[in-house]
C-alpha angles and dihedrals in degrees: 000000000000091000090053092051091049090050093051091046091051091051089055096045098047096061089047091053091047091049091050092052092050090047094051091044093049096047091047092048094050094050092044092053090051091053094044098046106029103031110024089030088066089067094041091054095040114137117203112227109172103334092137103024118099113223104181096022090234099173096181117175118272131199116207106209126200126178108206131186113183092336099139095132095047093045090056087065100033103050097057089044092054091055091057090071118127098228125106104214117045142106133198121232119192116195105209100210109200092306118180097186127075094291097112095048092046092051090052090052094047094048087064089054098041113040091193092058117100134173139197123194128221109207097182141356120233112245095240096058136059119252104239094044089051092049093048093046092052091048094048092049093057096038114127096216133054094225109077121193114192130204138147131254093248094053130094127200111245093225144359088261094066098105094043096049100037094051097041097096091050096042100042110015096045094239120156095212132037110189121198139178128256122192135177133257112265113245136158124275138063094269091061092047089051092049090051090052097045093045092050092048090051089049091051089055100052096033095048095046088045090056087052087057092254106106115177108168146014137196119247089214088071115016135127132194140145123277090218092058091048091053093045089052088054093244113269096350109171092013102070095100094052116090104224126004095105085128115022097033092046090051091042090054100046112016122096140163093278104044101038133067131187116227109215108183129115089224091057097056131097128217124218133205106255126228113261101207136041095241094060090043093053091049090052095046092045088059093046097045094045090067093060093078088068095057120112111276093247092054092049087053091055091057095036095052091054092047093048094047090046090054093046091051095051098038092046092043097049090043090054093048091053094044095045092044092054089047089047089230092152096168093061090036090061091047092055092044090049092051091050091049094047092049090048092050090048090053091049093048095049094042092048093049092046090048090056090053093046105038106006099251138081127242129255122245090250084091087086093062093041091051089063092045089053086079092069093038096055100037100038106031090032092055092046091050093045091057096040116121101181115060125157135191099205 
């Protein structure tokens, strides 16, 4: 009698479990398709009109600002590269933030070679503020020009048109923010392939929403805004205690569809030196991801909805494949597998096309594997970063 009851109960539970898997898979798929076609597709189908062309030839002065802490080796490469820019009115300001290497001596030597190179030294950071924000604030305060173009010491402009194209919306179209893309050098190894994928996906988020007049973040490795606005906003008021966020939180707080413009042009990008081991990468991403909890609630929902639908799609899909495989229901098994494959190919196609628009090159098919691994990255590392209490810049 008990065996018969258990059998009847199992017959009732199994269809419910199957229905739940189909439901999760379907909901996740629908939301994913919306993101891929309507949101990310906006970047993939972007048509450049005059992103790099100067209409009024307003060649207003620009200050390229770099905060550097023990970056002697990177500055040796960066500084000569910055002075190859094809723009008539600019200077370069390096904020030497408490460096203990040869940075200070090297800057003195280079200022004799490049008259438009200047430096300011931070001897100490007050206890109530975070180091990079303090360094940037000091640099912006003493900048000669109102148009500030930010990058990092380990970044290189993609072309000699970087200054001209990145600052164009601020100089000529009266925008407050000009938000650009910064990728990583391509190297061998799985870590580098993962970094290329994650960086592009992040770029797709903030670029695509920016094109929909809903910007929510920027990257300090390639960001432009006006000094006067920064001073009127009282620098990083309300953000001093947060380690990081000198770029994305500042943009999240003040940028909107009217005062910000995304610059989509391979010649307007920068390229960073990638981390070479997982430990350094996790430390870097922990700092980046920890800032997300301070975003506006609506912006957190944009990211969260994608992440949740992505998880539902993969969990529901894999669950169905296992269930249908055990049941030897190969017809439905092939349908589910086909849907997963088509969605993955759609992601690859859109990401590859968007990558060509953003950085001038397509994207390898390893994106299909990395897309699945994104589950663990977002939900495990993201949760660790969200709860982290000790984050440092350098």
